[in-house]
PDB file of N, H, CA, C and O in Angstrom:
ATOM      1  N   MET A   1    -106.530  18.366  32.215  1.00  0.00           N
ATOM      2  CA  MET A   1    -106.381  18.987  33.511  1.00  0.00           C
ATOM      3  C   MET A   1    -106.312  20.515  33.383  1.00  0.00           C
ATOM      4  O   MET A   1    -106.818  21.246  34.234  1.00  0.00           O
ATOM      5  N   LEU A   2    -105.679  20.975  32.306  1.00  0.00           N
ATOM      6  H   LEU A   2    -105.268  20.381  31.615  1.00  0.00           H
ATOM      7  CA  LEU A   2    -105.596  22.418  32.101  1.00  0.00           C
ATOM      8  C   LEU A   2    -106.964  23.019  31.777  1.00  0.00           C
ATOM      9  O   LEU A   2    -107.243  24.164  32.132  1.00  0.00           O
ATOM     10  N   LEU A   3    -107.814  22.244  31.102  1.00  0.00           N
ATOM     11  H   LEU A   3    -107.587  21.314  30.813  1.00  0.00           H
ATOM     12  CA  LEU A   3    -109.161  22.736  30.829  1.00  0.00           C
ATOM     13  C   LEU A   3    -109.958  22.929  32.118  1.00  0.00           C
ATOM     14  O   LEU A   3    -110.760  23.856  32.227  1.00  0.00           O
ATOM     15  N   GLY A   4    -109.731  22.048  33.089  1.00  0.00           N
ATOM     16  H   GLY A   4    -109.080  21.295  33.000  1.00  0.00           H
ATOM     17  CA  GLY A   4    -110.384  22.209  34.392  1.00  0.00           C
ATOM     18  C   GLY A   4    -109.927  23.487  35.080  1.00  0.00           C
ATOM     19  O   GLY A   4    -110.739  24.195  35.676  1.00  0.00           O
ATOM     20  N   ALA A   5    -108.626  23.791  35.001  1.00  0.00           N
ATOM     21  H   ALA A   5    -107.967  23.216  34.517  1.00  0.00           H
ATOM     22  CA  ALA A   5    -108.105  25.027  35.586  1.00  0.00           C
ATOM     23  C   ALA A   5    -108.643  26.249  34.844  1.00  0.00           C
ATOM     24  O   ALA A   5    -108.986  27.254  35.466  1.00  0.00           O
ATOM     25  N   ALA A   6    -108.716  26.164  33.527  1.00  0.00           N
ATOM     26  H   ALA A   6    -108.438  25.347  33.022  1.00  0.00           H
ATOM     27  CA  ALA A   6    -109.255  27.276  32.742  1.00  0.00           C
ATOM     28  C   ALA A   6    -110.734  27.486  33.061  1.00  0.00           C
ATOM     29  O   ALA A   6    -111.198  28.625  33.130  1.00  0.00           O
ATOM     30  N   ASP A   7    -111.468  26.407  33.253  1.00  0.00           N
ATOM     31  H   ASP A   7    -111.091  25.483  33.196  1.00  0.00           H
ATOM     32  CA  ASP A   7    -112.872  26.511  33.609  1.00  0.00           C
ATOM     33  C   ASP A   7    -113.037  27.175  34.970  1.00  0.00           C
ATOM     34  O   ASP A   7    -113.915  28.020  35.144  1.00  0.00           O
ATOM     35  N   ARG A   8    -112.201  26.802  35.937  1.00  0.00           N
ATOM     36  H   ARG A   8    -111.487  26.115  35.796  1.00  0.00           H
ATOM     37  CA  ARG A   8    -112.257  27.440  37.261  1.00  0.00           C
ATOM     38  C   ARG A   8    -111.968  28.929  37.141  1.00  0.00           C
ATOM     39  O   ARG A   8    -112.612  29.742  37.805  1.00  0.00           O
ATOM     40  N   PHE A   9    -110.995  29.297  36.292  1.00  0.00           N
ATOM     41  H   PHE A   9    -110.471  28.637  35.753  1.00  0.00           H
ATOM     42  CA  PHE A   9    -110.676  30.710  36.127  1.00  0.00           C
ATOM     43  C   PHE A   9    -111.846  31.461  35.509  1.00  0.00           C
ATOM     44  O   PHE A   9    -112.157  32.574  35.933  1.00  0.00           O
ATOM     45  N   LEU A  10    -112.493  30.874  34.522  1.00  0.00           N
ATOM     46  H   LEU A  10    -112.240  29.970  34.177  1.00  0.00           H
ATOM     47  CA  LEU A  10    -113.655  31.536  33.912  1.00  0.00           C
ATOM     48  C   LEU A  10    -114.794  31.715  34.912  1.00  0.00           C
ATOM     49  O   LEU A  10    -115.463  32.748  34.921  1.00  0.00           O
ATOM     50  N   ILE A  11    -115.009  30.711  35.749  1.00  0.00           N
ATOM     51  H   ILE A  11    -114.466  29.871  35.742  1.00  0.00           H
ATOM     52  CA  ILE A  11    -116.041  30.837  36.778  1.00  0.00           C
ATOM     53  C   ILE A  11    -115.666  31.944  37.757  1.00  0.00           C
ATOM     54  O   ILE A  11    -116.521  32.714  38.194  1.00  0.00           O
ATOM     55  N   PHE A  12    -114.387  32.018  38.096  1.00  0.00           N
ATOM     56  H   PHE A  12    -113.692  31.392  37.741  1.00  0.00           H
ATOM     57  CA  PHE A  12    -113.909  33.072  38.984  1.00  0.00           C
ATOM     58  C   PHE A  12    -114.053  34.448  38.346  1.00  0.00           C
ATOM     59  O   PHE A  12    -114.522  35.383  38.995  1.00  0.00           O
ATOM     60  N   ALA A  13    -113.657  34.583  37.087  1.00  0.00           N
ATOM     61  H   ALA A  13    -113.276  33.823  36.560  1.00  0.00           H
ATOM     62  CA  ALA A  13    -113.654  35.885  36.419  1.00  0.00           C
ATOM     63  C   ALA A  13    -115.062  36.363  36.044  1.00  0.00           C
ATOM     64  O   ALA A  13    -115.360  37.553  36.144  1.00  0.00           O
ATOM     65  N   LEU A  14    -115.914  35.449  35.618  1.00  0.00           N
ATOM     66  H   LEU A  14    -115.671  34.482  35.536  1.00  0.00           H
ATOM     67  CA  LEU A  14    -117.225  35.858  35.134  1.00  0.00           C
ATOM     68  C   LEU A  14    -118.314  35.863  36.206  1.00  0.00           C
ATOM     69  O   LEU A  14    -119.219  36.697  36.166  1.00  0.00           O
ATOM     70  N   PHE A  15    -118.232  34.945  37.155  1.00  0.00           N
ATOM     71  H   PHE A  15    -117.497  34.268  37.187  1.00  0.00           H
ATOM     72  CA  PHE A  15    -119.326  34.779  38.116  1.00  0.00           C
ATOM     73  C   PHE A  15    -118.905  34.978  39.563  1.00  0.00           C
ATOM     74  O   PHE A  15    -119.671  34.663  40.473  1.00  0.00           O
ATOM     75  N   GLN A  16    -117.700  35.496  39.798  1.00  0.00           N
ATOM     76  H   GLN A  16    -117.077  35.752  39.059  1.00  0.00           H
ATOM     77  CA  GLN A  16    -117.165  35.741  41.136  1.00  0.00           C
ATOM     78  C   GLN A  16    -117.154  34.480  42.006  1.00  0.00           C
ATOM     79  O   GLN A  16    -117.382  34.542  43.214  1.00  0.00           O
ATOM     80  N   GLY A  17    -116.885  33.335  41.366  1.00  0.00           N
ATOM     81  H   GLY A  17    -116.700  33.285  40.384  1.00  0.00           H
ATOM     82  CA  GLY A  17    -116.760  32.098  42.114  1.00  0.00           C
ATOM     83  C   GLY A  17    -115.402  32.020  42.776  1.00  0.00           C
ATOM     84  O   GLY A  17    -114.523  32.840  42.509  1.00  0.00           O
ATOM     85  N   GLU A  18    -115.231  31.033  43.639  1.00  0.00           N
ATOM     86  H   GLU A  18    -115.945  30.367  43.856  1.00  0.00           H
ATOM     87  CA  GLU A  18    -113.955  30.874  44.337  1.00  0.00           C
ATOM     88  C   GLU A  18    -112.953  30.186  43.403  1.00  0.00           C
ATOM     89  O   GLU A  18    -113.249  29.135  42.835  1.00  0.00           O
ATOM     90  N   LEU A  19    -111.779  30.778  43.251  1.00  0.00           N
ATOM     91  H   LEU A  19    -111.538  31.632  43.713  1.00  0.00           H
ATOM     92  CA  LEU A  19    -110.792  30.289  42.286  1.00  0.00           C
ATOM     93  C   LEU A  19    -110.130  28.992  42.739  1.00  0.00           C
ATOM     94  O   LEU A  19    -110.026  28.054  41.948  1.00  0.00           O
ATOM     95  N   LEU A  20    -109.684  28.916  43.981  1.00  0.00           N
ATOM     96  H   LEU A  20    -109.769  29.678  44.623  1.00  0.00           H
ATOM     97  CA  LEU A  20    -108.903  27.773  44.459  1.00  0.00           C
ATOM     98  C   LEU A  20    -109.749  26.808  45.287  1.00  0.00           C
ATOM     99  O   LEU A  20    -109.356  26.407  46.382  1.00  0.00           O
ATOM    100  N   LEU A  21    -110.890  26.448  44.763  1.00  0.00           N
ATOM    101  H   LEU A  21    -111.209  26.773  43.873  1.00  0.00           H
ATOM    102  CA  LEU A  21    -111.781  25.503  45.427  1.00  0.00           C
ATOM    103  C   LEU A  21    -111.512  24.104  44.864  1.00  0.00           C
ATOM    104  O   LEU A  21    -111.882  23.825  43.723  1.00  0.00           O
ATOM    105  N   PRO A  22    -110.869  23.212  45.649  1.00  0.00           N
ATOM    106  CA  PRO A  22    -110.497  21.889  45.119  1.00  0.00           C
ATOM    107  C   PRO A  22    -111.699  21.056  44.651  1.00  0.00           C
ATOM    108  O   PRO A  22    -111.623  20.389  43.620  1.00  0.00           O
ATOM    109  N   SER A  23    -112.796  21.092  45.398  1.00  0.00           N
ATOM    110  H   SER A  23    -112.858  21.634  46.236  1.00  0.00           H
ATOM    111  CA  SER A  23    -113.951  20.290  44.993  1.00  0.00           C
ATOM    112  C   SER A  23    -114.546  20.813  43.681  1.00  0.00           C
ATOM    113  O   SER A  23    -114.979  20.028  42.838  1.00  0.00           O
ATOM    114  N   GLY A  24    -114.566  22.125  43.512  1.00  0.00           N
ATOM    115  H   GLY A  24    -114.214  22.763  44.197  1.00  0.00           H
ATOM    116  CA  GLY A  24    -115.056  22.692  42.260  1.00  0.00           C
ATOM    117  C   GLY A  24    -114.188  22.305  41.092  1.00  0.00           C
ATOM    118  O   GLY A  24    -114.691  22.005  40.009  1.00  0.00           O
ATOM    119  N   TYR A  25    -112.870  22.309  41.305  1.00  0.00           N
ATOM    120  H   TYR A  25    -112.462  22.553  42.185  1.00  0.00           H
ATOM    121  CA  TYR A  25    -111.934  21.900  40.250  1.00  0.00           C
ATOM    122  C   TYR A  25    -112.163  20.444  39.859  1.00  0.00           C
ATOM    123  O   TYR A  25    -112.204  20.113  38.674  1.00  0.00           O
ATOM    124  N   LEU A  26    -112.312  19.576  40.859  1.00  0.00           N
ATOM    125  H   LEU A  26    -112.278  19.845  41.821  1.00  0.00           H
ATOM    126  CA  LEU A  26    -112.510  18.150  40.570  1.00  0.00           C
ATOM    127  C   LEU A  26    -113.825  17.901  39.828  1.00  0.00           C
ATOM    128  O   LEU A  26    -113.872  17.099  38.895  1.00  0.00           O
ATOM    129  N   ILE A  27    -114.872  18.577  40.237  1.00  0.00           N
ATOM    130  H   ILE A  27    -114.834  19.228  40.995  1.00  0.00           H
ATOM    131  CA  ILE A  27    -116.170  18.404  39.573  1.00  0.00           C
ATOM    132  C   ILE A  27    -116.110  18.923  38.139  1.00  0.00           C
ATOM    133  O   ILE A  27    -116.588  18.265  37.215  1.00  0.00           O
ATOM    134  N   ASP A  28    -115.522  20.106  37.956  1.00  0.00           N
ATOM    135  H   ASP A  28    -115.134  20.641  38.706  1.00  0.00           H
ATOM    136  CA  ASP A  28    -115.412  20.672  36.607  1.00  0.00           C
ATOM    137  C   ASP A  28    -114.570  19.792  35.698  1.00  0.00           C
ATOM    138  O   ASP A  28    -114.936  19.556  34.547  1.00  0.00           O
ATOM    139  N   THR A  29    -113.449  19.308  36.206  1.00  0.00           N
ATOM    140  H   THR A  29    -113.151  19.500  37.141  1.00  0.00           H
ATOM    141  CA  THR A  29    -112.553  18.467  35.405  1.00  0.00           C
ATOM    142  C   THR A  29    -113.216  17.129  35.065  1.00  0.00           C
ATOM    143  O   THR A  29    -113.117  16.650  33.936  1.00  0.00           O
ATOM    144  N   ALA A  30    -113.886  16.535  36.043  1.00  0.00           N
ATOM    145  H   ALA A  30    -113.966  16.924  36.961  1.00  0.00           H
ATOM    146  CA  ALA A  30    -114.575  15.265  35.787  1.00  0.00           C
ATOM    147  C   ALA A  30    -115.671  15.445  34.736  1.00  0.00           C
ATOM    148  O   ALA A  30    -115.848  14.593  33.865  1.00  0.00           O
ATOM    149  N   THR A  31    -116.398  16.545  34.821  1.00  0.00           N
ATOM    150  H   THR A  31    -116.255  17.237  35.529  1.00  0.00           H
ATOM    151  CA  THR A  31    -117.445  16.818  33.837  1.00  0.00           C
ATOM    152  C   THR A  31    -116.852  16.965  32.441  1.00  0.00           C
ATOM    153  O   THR A  31    -117.392  16.419  31.479  1.00  0.00           O
ATOM    154  N   LEU A  32    -115.755  17.692  32.320  1.00  0.00           N
ATOM    155  H   LEU A  32    -115.316  18.136  33.102  1.00  0.00           H
ATOM    156  CA  LEU A  32    -115.113  17.870  31.015  1.00  0.00           C
ATOM    157  C   LEU A  32    -114.576  16.546  30.468  1.00  0.00           C
ATOM    158  O   LEU A  32    -114.647  16.302  29.263  1.00  0.00           O
ATOM    159  N   ILE A  33    -114.041  15.696  31.339  1.00  0.00           N
ATOM    160  H   ILE A  33    -113.983  15.895  32.317  1.00  0.00           H
ATOM    161  CA  ILE A  33    -113.527  14.399  30.902  1.00  0.00           C
ATOM    162  C   ILE A  33    -114.661  13.515  30.395  1.00  0.00           C
ATOM    163  O   ILE A  33    -114.511  12.851  29.369  1.00  0.00           O
ATOM    164  N   VAL A  34    -115.788  13.497  31.095  1.00  0.00           N
ATOM    165  H   VAL A  34    -115.910  14.037  31.928  1.00  0.00           H
ATOM    166  CA  VAL A  34    -116.936  12.687  30.663  1.00  0.00           C
ATOM    167  C   VAL A  34    -117.454  13.170  29.309  1.00  0.00           C
ATOM    168  O   VAL A  34    -117.755  12.363  28.430  1.00  0.00           O
ATOM    169  N   ILE A  35    -117.556  14.482  29.147  1.00  0.00           N
ATOM    170  H   ILE A  35    -117.312  15.138  29.861  1.00  0.00           H
ATOM    171  CA  ILE A  35    -118.023  15.031  27.869  1.00  0.00           C
ATOM    172  C   ILE A  35    -117.056  14.671  26.747  1.00  0.00           C
ATOM    173  O   ILE A  35    -117.489  14.294  25.658  1.00  0.00           O
ATOM    174  N   ALA A  36    -115.750  14.783  26.997  1.00  0.00           N
ATOM    175  H   ALA A  36    -115.398  15.090  27.882  1.00  0.00           H
ATOM    176  CA  ALA A  36    -114.749  14.473  25.971  1.00  0.00           C
ATOM    177  C   ALA A  36    -114.762  12.995  25.600  1.00  0.00           C
ATOM    178  O   ALA A  36    -114.684  12.663  24.417  1.00  0.00           O
ATOM    179  N   LEU A  37    -114.858  12.104  26.579  1.00  0.00           N
ATOM    180  H   LEU A  37    -114.921  12.374  27.540  1.00  0.00           H
ATOM    181  CA  LEU A  37    -114.884  10.662  26.280  1.00  0.00           C
ATOM    182  C   LEU A  37    -116.152  10.266  25.526  1.00  0.00           C
ATOM    183  O   LEU A  37    -116.105   9.429  24.624  1.00  0.00           O
ATOM    184  N   THR A  38    -117.279  10.863  25.894  1.00  0.00           N
ATOM    185  H   THR A  38    -117.317  11.542  26.627  1.00  0.00           H
ATOM    186  CA  THR A  38    -118.529  10.585  25.191  1.00  0.00           C
ATOM    187  C   THR A  38    -118.447  11.045  23.739  1.00  0.00           C
ATOM    188  O   THR A  38    -118.837  10.317  22.825  1.00  0.00           O
ATOM    189  N   ALA A  39    -117.940  12.252  23.536  1.00  0.00           N
ATOM    190  H   ALA A  39    -117.623  12.843  24.278  1.00  0.00           H
ATOM    191  CA  ALA A  39    -117.809  12.772  22.172  1.00  0.00           C
ATOM    192  C   ALA A  39    -116.838  11.930  21.348  1.00  0.00           C
ATOM    193  O   ALA A  39    -117.066  11.708  20.159  1.00  0.00           O
ATOM    194  N   HIS A  40    -115.765  11.463  21.967  1.00  0.00           N
ATOM    195  H   HIS A  40    -115.580  11.643  22.933  1.00  0.00           H
ATOM    196  CA  HIS A  40    -114.797  10.623  21.257  1.00  0.00           C
ATOM    197  C   HIS A  40    -115.434   9.314  20.808  1.00  0.00           C
ATOM    198  O   HIS A  40    -115.236   8.883  19.672  1.00  0.00           O
ATOM    199  N   ARG A  41    -116.192   8.683  21.690  1.00  0.00           N
ATOM    200  H   ARG A  41    -116.353   9.032  22.613  1.00  0.00           H
ATOM    201  CA  ARG A  41    -116.816   7.404  21.344  1.00  0.00           C
ATOM    202  C   ARG A  41    -117.863   7.575  20.237  1.00  0.00           C
ATOM    203  O   ARG A  41    -117.927   6.765  19.312  1.00  0.00           O
ATOM    204  N   VAL A  42    -118.668   8.613  20.332  1.00  0.00           N
ATOM    205  H   VAL A  42    -118.616   9.271  21.084  1.00  0.00           H
ATOM    206  CA  VAL A  42    -119.689   8.854  19.303  1.00  0.00           C
ATOM    207  C   VAL A  42    -119.019   9.121  17.957  1.00  0.00           C
ATOM    208  O   VAL A  42    -119.490   8.640  16.927  1.00  0.00           O
ATOM    209  N   THR A  43    -117.933   9.877  17.957  1.00  0.00           N
ATOM    210  H   THR A  43    -117.550  10.268  18.795  1.00  0.00           H
ATOM    211  CA  THR A  43    -117.201  10.164  16.721  1.00  0.00           C
ATOM    212  C   THR A  43    -116.559   8.900  16.156  1.00  0.00           C
ATOM    213  O   THR A  43    -116.562   8.697  14.942  1.00  0.00           O
ATOM    214  N   LEU A  44    -116.010   8.049  17.020  1.00  0.00           N
ATOM    215  H   LEU A  44    -116.008   8.214  18.006  1.00  0.00           H
ATOM    216  CA  LEU A  44    -115.403   6.796  16.568  1.00  0.00           C
ATOM    217  C   LEU A  44    -116.438   5.889  15.916  1.00  0.00           C
ATOM    218  O   LEU A  44    -116.174   5.295  14.870  1.00  0.00           O
ATOM    219  N   VAL A  45    -117.609   5.780  16.525  1.00  0.00           N
ATOM    220  H   VAL A  45    -117.824   6.263  17.375  1.00  0.00           H
ATOM    221  CA  VAL A  45    -118.667   4.946  15.954  1.00  0.00           C
ATOM    222  C   VAL A  45    -119.105   5.502  14.599  1.00  0.00           C
ATOM    223  O   VAL A  45    -119.287   4.745  13.646  1.00  0.00           O
ATOM    224  N   ALA A  46    -119.272   6.809  14.514  1.00  0.00           N
ATOM    225  H   ALA A  46    -119.124   7.425  15.288  1.00  0.00           H
ATOM    226  CA  ALA A  46    -119.677   7.417  13.241  1.00  0.00           C
ATOM    227  C   ALA A  46    -118.617   7.185  12.169  1.00  0.00           C
ATOM    228  O   ALA A  46    -118.957   6.924  11.015  1.00  0.00           O
ATOM    229  N   ALA A  47    -117.354   7.274  12.528  1.00  0.00           N
ATOM    230  H   ALA A  47    -117.077   7.485  13.466  1.00  0.00           H
ATOM    231  CA  ALA A  47    -116.281   7.056  11.553  1.00  0.00           C
ATOM    232  C   ALA A  47    -116.244   5.608  11.079  1.00  0.00           C
ATOM    233  O   ALA A  47    -116.070   5.356   9.887  1.00  0.00           O
ATOM    234  N   MET A  48    -116.403   4.656  11.990  1.00  0.00           N
ATOM    235  H   MET A  48    -116.544   4.861  12.958  1.00  0.00           H
ATOM    236  CA  MET A  48    -116.375   3.243  11.597  1.00  0.00           C
ATOM    237  C   MET A  48    -117.528   2.912  10.653  1.00  0.00           C
ATOM    238  O   MET A  48    -117.340   2.207   9.661  1.00  0.00           O
ATOM    239  N   VAL A  49    -118.704   3.414  10.957  1.00  0.00           N
ATOM    240  H   VAL A  49    -118.857   3.987  11.762  1.00  0.00           H
ATOM    241  CA  VAL A  49    -119.878   3.124  10.124  1.00  0.00           C
ATOM    242  C   VAL A  49    -119.772   3.837   8.784  1.00  0.00           C
ATOM    243  O   VAL A  49    -120.208   3.299   7.767  1.00  0.00           O
ATOM    244  N   LYS A  50    -119.202   5.034   8.765  1.00  0.00           N
ATOM    245  H   LYS A  50    -118.848   5.471   9.591  1.00  0.00           H
ATOM    246  CA  LYS A  50    -119.087   5.782   7.518  1.00  0.00           C
ATOM    247  C   LYS A  50    -117.971   5.244   6.631  1.00  0.00           C
ATOM    248  O   LYS A  50    -118.137   5.172   5.414  1.00  0.00           O
ATOM    249  N   GLN A  51    -116.838   4.865   7.217  1.00  0.00           N
ATOM    250  H   GLN A  51    -116.703   4.924   8.206  1.00  0.00           H
ATOM    251  CA  GLN A  51    -115.704   4.398   6.415  1.00  0.00           C
ATOM    252  C   GLN A  51    -115.875   2.972   5.925  1.00  0.00           C
ATOM    253  O   GLN A  51    -115.370   2.619   4.859  1.00  0.00           O
ATOM    254  N   TYR A  52    -116.579   2.149   6.685  1.00  0.00           N
ATOM    255  H   TYR A  52    -116.989   2.435   7.551  1.00  0.00           H
ATOM    256  CA  TYR A  52    -116.744   0.737   6.324  1.00  0.00           C
ATOM    257  C   TYR A  52    -118.224   0.355   6.321  1.00  0.00           C
ATOM    258  O   TYR A  52    -118.640  -0.490   7.114  1.00  0.00           O
ATOM    259  N   PRO A  53    -119.024   0.963   5.441  1.00  0.00           N
ATOM    260  CA  PRO A  53    -120.467   0.682   5.460  1.00  0.00           C
ATOM    261  C   PRO A  53    -120.801  -0.750   5.044  1.00  0.00           C
ATOM    262  O   PRO A  53    -121.853  -1.263   5.428  1.00  0.00           O
ATOM    263  N   TRP A  54    -119.940  -1.405   4.274  1.00  0.00           N
ATOM    264  H   TRP A  54    -119.086  -0.989   3.963  1.00  0.00           H
ATOM    265  CA  TRP A  54    -120.197  -2.777   3.855  1.00  0.00           C
ATOM    266  C   TRP A  54    -119.872  -3.774   4.965  1.00  0.00           C
ATOM    267  O   TRP A  54    -120.280  -4.933   4.896  1.00  0.00           O
ATOM    268  N   LEU A  55    -119.146  -3.334   5.981  1.00  0.00           N
ATOM    269  H   LEU A  55    -118.814  -2.393   6.038  1.00  0.00           H
ATOM    270  CA  LEU A  55    -118.675  -4.230   7.035  1.00  0.00           C
ATOM    271  C   LEU A  55    -119.393  -4.011   8.363  1.00  0.00           C
ATOM    272  O   LEU A  55    -119.673  -4.970   9.082  1.00  0.00           O
ATOM    273  N   TYR A  56    -119.696  -2.738   8.699  1.00  0.00           N
ATOM    274  H   TYR A  56    -119.469  -1.958   8.115  1.00  0.00           H
ATOM    275  CA  TYR A  56    -120.276  -2.423  10.005  1.00  0.00           C
ATOM    276  C   TYR A  56    -121.569  -1.651   9.870  1.00  0.00           C
ATOM    277  O   TYR A  56    -121.786  -0.934   8.894  1.00  0.00           O
ATOM    278  N   GLU A  57    -122.428  -1.808  10.871  1.00  0.00           N
ATOM    279  H   GLU A  57    -122.252  -2.391  11.665  1.00  0.00           H
ATOM    280  CA  GLU A  57    -123.643  -1.016  10.988  1.00  0.00           C
ATOM    281  C   GLU A  57    -123.743  -0.511  12.415  1.00  0.00           C
ATOM    282  O   GLU A  57    -123.187  -1.101  13.342  1.00  0.00           O
ATOM    283  N   ARG A  58    -124.458   0.583  12.574  1.00  0.00           N
ATOM    284  H   ARG A  58    -124.910   1.062  11.822  1.00  0.00           H
ATOM    285  CA  ARG A  58    -124.593   1.197  13.896  1.00  0.00           C
ATOM    286  C   ARG A  58    -125.451   0.307  14.787  1.00  0.00           C
ATOM    287  O   ARG A  58    -126.477  -0.217  14.353  1.00  0.00           O
ATOM    288  N   ALA A  59    -125.022   0.141  16.041  1.00  0.00           N
ATOM    289  H   ALA A  59    -124.188   0.567  16.393  1.00  0.00           H
ATOM    290  CA  ALA A  59    -125.777  -0.639  17.019  1.00  0.00           C
ATOM    291  C   ALA A  59    -126.133   0.246  18.208  1.00  0.00           C
ATOM    292  O   ALA A  59    -126.159  -0.218  19.348  1.00  0.00           O
ATOM    293  N   GLY A  60    -126.404   1.505  17.943  1.00  0.00           N
ATOM    294  H   GLY A  60    -126.383   1.882  17.017  1.00  0.00           H
ATOM    295  CA  GLY A  60    -126.703   2.463  18.999  1.00  0.00           C
ATOM    296  C   GLY A  60    -125.726   3.623  18.898  1.00  0.00           C
ATOM    297  O   GLY A  60    -124.864   3.633  18.019  1.00  0.00           O
ATOM    298  N   PRO A  61    -125.849   4.590  19.779  1.00  0.00           N
ATOM    299  CA  PRO A  61    -124.976   5.758  19.688  1.00  0.00           C
ATOM    300  C   PRO A  61    -123.528   5.483  20.085  1.00  0.00           C
ATOM    301  O   PRO A  61    -122.637   6.250  19.720  1.00  0.00           O
ATOM    302  N   PHE A  62    -123.277   4.403  20.827  1.00  0.00           N
ATOM    303  H   PHE A  62    -124.001   3.780  21.123  1.00  0.00           H
ATOM    304  CA  PHE A  62    -121.929   4.137  21.332  1.00  0.00           C
ATOM    305  C   PHE A  62    -121.325   2.829  20.837  1.00  0.00           C
ATOM    306  O   PHE A  62    -120.275   2.420  21.332  1.00  0.00           O
ATOM    307  N   ALA A  63    -121.959   2.158  19.873  1.00  0.00           N
ATOM    308  H   ALA A  63    -122.813   2.490  19.471  1.00  0.00           H
ATOM    309  CA  ALA A  63    -121.445   0.855  19.445  1.00  0.00           C
ATOM    310  C   ALA A  63    -121.751   0.610  17.970  1.00  0.00           C
ATOM    311  O   ALA A  63    -122.645   1.222  17.385  1.00  0.00           O
ATOM    312  N   TRP A  64    -120.985  -0.297  17.396  1.00  0.00           N
ATOM    313  H   TRP A  64    -120.258  -0.794  17.871  1.00  0.00           H
ATOM    314  CA  TRP A  64    -121.233  -0.761  16.045  1.00  0.00           C
ATOM    315  C   TRP A  64    -121.131  -2.277  16.050  1.00  0.00           C
ATOM    316  O   TRP A  64    -120.585  -2.869  16.981  1.00  0.00           O
ATOM    317  N   ARG A  65    -121.658  -2.899  15.007  1.00  0.00           N
ATOM    318  H   ARG A  65    -122.102  -2.418  14.251  1.00  0.00           H
ATOM    319  CA  ARG A  65    -121.596  -4.363  14.901  1.00  0.00           C
ATOM    320  C   ARG A  65    -121.362  -4.739  13.453  1.00  0.00           C
ATOM    321  O   ARG A  65    -121.608  -3.951  12.540  1.00  0.00           O
ATOM    322  N   ARG A  66    -120.886  -5.951  13.261  1.00  0.00           N
ATOM    323  H   ARG A  66    -120.686  -6.591  14.003  1.00  0.00           H
ATOM    324  CA  ARG A  66    -120.691  -6.452  11.900  1.00  0.00           C
ATOM    325  C   ARG A  66    -122.052  -6.597  11.236  1.00  0.00           C
ATOM    326  O   ARG A  66    -123.042  -6.931  11.888  1.00  0.00           O
ATOM    327  N   ARG A  67    -122.088  -6.346   9.957  1.00  0.00           N
ATOM    328  H   ARG A  67    -121.284  -6.075   9.428  1.00  0.00           H
ATOM    329  CA  ARG A  67    -123.341  -6.531   9.225  1.00  0.00           C
ATOM    330  C   ARG A  67    -123.718  -8.002   9.267  1.00  0.00           C
ATOM    331  O   ARG A  67    -122.873  -8.881   9.100  1.00  0.00           O
ATOM    332  N   GLY A  68    -124.991  -8.249   9.490  1.00  0.00           N
ATOM    333  H   GLY A  68    -125.677  -7.535   9.626  1.00  0.00           H
ATOM    334  CA  GLY A  68    -125.467  -9.625   9.546  1.00  0.00           C
ATOM    335  C   GLY A  68    -125.262 -10.272  10.898  1.00  0.00           C
ATOM    336  O   GLY A  68    -125.278 -11.500  10.987  1.00  0.00           O
ATOM    337  N   GLY A  69    -125.072  -9.511  11.937  1.00  0.00           N
ATOM    338  H   GLY A  69    -125.059  -8.514  11.865  1.00  0.00           H
ATOM    339  CA  GLY A  69    -124.904 -10.065  13.286  1.00  0.00           C
ATOM    340  C   GLY A  69    -123.530  -9.769  13.833  1.00  0.00           C
ATOM    341  O   GLY A  69    -122.746  -9.052  13.212  1.00  0.00           O
ATOM    342  N   GLY A  70    -123.240 -10.314  14.981  1.00  0.00           N
ATOM    343  H   GLY A  70    -123.877 -10.897  15.486  1.00  0.00           H
ATOM    344  CA  GLY A  70    -121.965 -10.062  15.638  1.00  0.00           C
ATOM    345  C   GLY A  70    -122.168  -9.304  16.926  1.00  0.00           C
ATOM    346  O   GLY A  70    -123.264  -8.820  17.209  1.00  0.00           O
ATOM    347  N   ALA A  71    -121.131  -9.204  17.691  1.00  0.00           N
ATOM    348  H   ALA A  71    -120.241  -9.598  17.462  1.00  0.00           H
ATOM    349  CA  ALA A  71    -121.191  -8.535  18.990  1.00  0.00           C
ATOM    350  C   ALA A  71    -121.129  -7.022  18.825  1.00  0.00           C
ATOM    351  O   ALA A  71    -120.322  -6.531  18.036  1.00  0.00           O
ATOM    352  N   PRO A  72    -121.968  -6.260  19.552  1.00  0.00           N
ATOM    353  CA  PRO A  72    -121.879  -4.793  19.482  1.00  0.00           C
ATOM    354  C   PRO A  72    -120.547  -4.302  20.012  1.00  0.00           C
ATOM    355  O   PRO A  72    -119.984  -4.883  20.940  1.00  0.00           O
ATOM    356  N   GLY A  73    -120.049  -3.236  19.423  1.00  0.00           N
ATOM    357  H   GLY A  73    -120.506  -2.765  18.669  1.00  0.00           H
ATOM    358  CA  GLY A  73    -118.791  -2.652  19.869  1.00  0.00           C
ATOM    359  C   GLY A  73    -117.568  -3.410  19.396  1.00  0.00           C
ATOM    360  O   GLY A  73    -116.442  -3.077  19.764  1.00  0.00           O
ATOM    361  N   GLU A  74    -117.782  -4.400  18.605  1.00  0.00           N
ATOM    362  H   GLU A  74    -118.697  -4.671  18.306  1.00  0.00           H
ATOM    363  CA  GLU A  74    -116.675  -5.215  18.101  1.00  0.00           C
ATOM    364  C   GLU A  74    -115.839  -4.384  17.136  1.00  0.00           C
ATOM    365  O   GLU A  74    -116.372  -3.791  16.198  1.00  0.00           O
ATOM    366  N   SER A  75    -114.581  -4.344  17.358  1.00  0.00           N
ATOM    367  H   SER A  75    -114.149  -4.826  18.120  1.00  0.00           H
ATOM    368  CA  SER A  75    -113.719  -3.552  16.479  1.00  0.00           C
ATOM    369  C   SER A  75    -112.789  -4.471  15.698  1.00  0.00           C
ATOM    370  O   SER A  75    -112.459  -5.573  16.136  1.00  0.00           O
ATOM    371  N   ALA A  76    -112.382  -3.993  14.545  1.00  0.00           N
ATOM    372  H   ALA A  76    -112.650  -3.098  14.189  1.00  0.00           H
ATOM    373  CA  ALA A  76    -111.481  -4.778  13.711  1.00  0.00           C
ATOM    374  C   ALA A  76    -110.074  -4.753  14.288  1.00  0.00           C
ATOM    375  O   ALA A  76    -109.578  -3.696  14.678  1.00  0.00           O
ATOM    376  N   THR A  77    -109.433  -5.909  14.341  1.00  0.00           N
ATOM    377  H   THR A  77    -109.836  -6.767  14.024  1.00  0.00           H
ATOM    378  CA  THR A  77    -108.047  -5.982  14.844  1.00  0.00           C
ATOM    379  C   THR A  77    -107.164  -6.602  13.805  1.00  0.00           C
ATOM    380  O   THR A  77    -105.963  -6.755  14.027  1.00  0.00           O
TER     381      THR A  77
END
């Protein structure tokens, strides 16, 4: 949430945008949240495939699967 406020301030300071625009804050914050969640998932998949190469293989940019079949996105519990 603080990143959304910081983004609004940067838009205000650099581009003379409106500082206290609620819709702008919501859009900026939602965009930052989507980017952060996407980056987290891609990093998690890369870590699982790199740490356990004998157990998992990549099943796309957002999922992994057990070697030799299995459901995509399946995680060890």
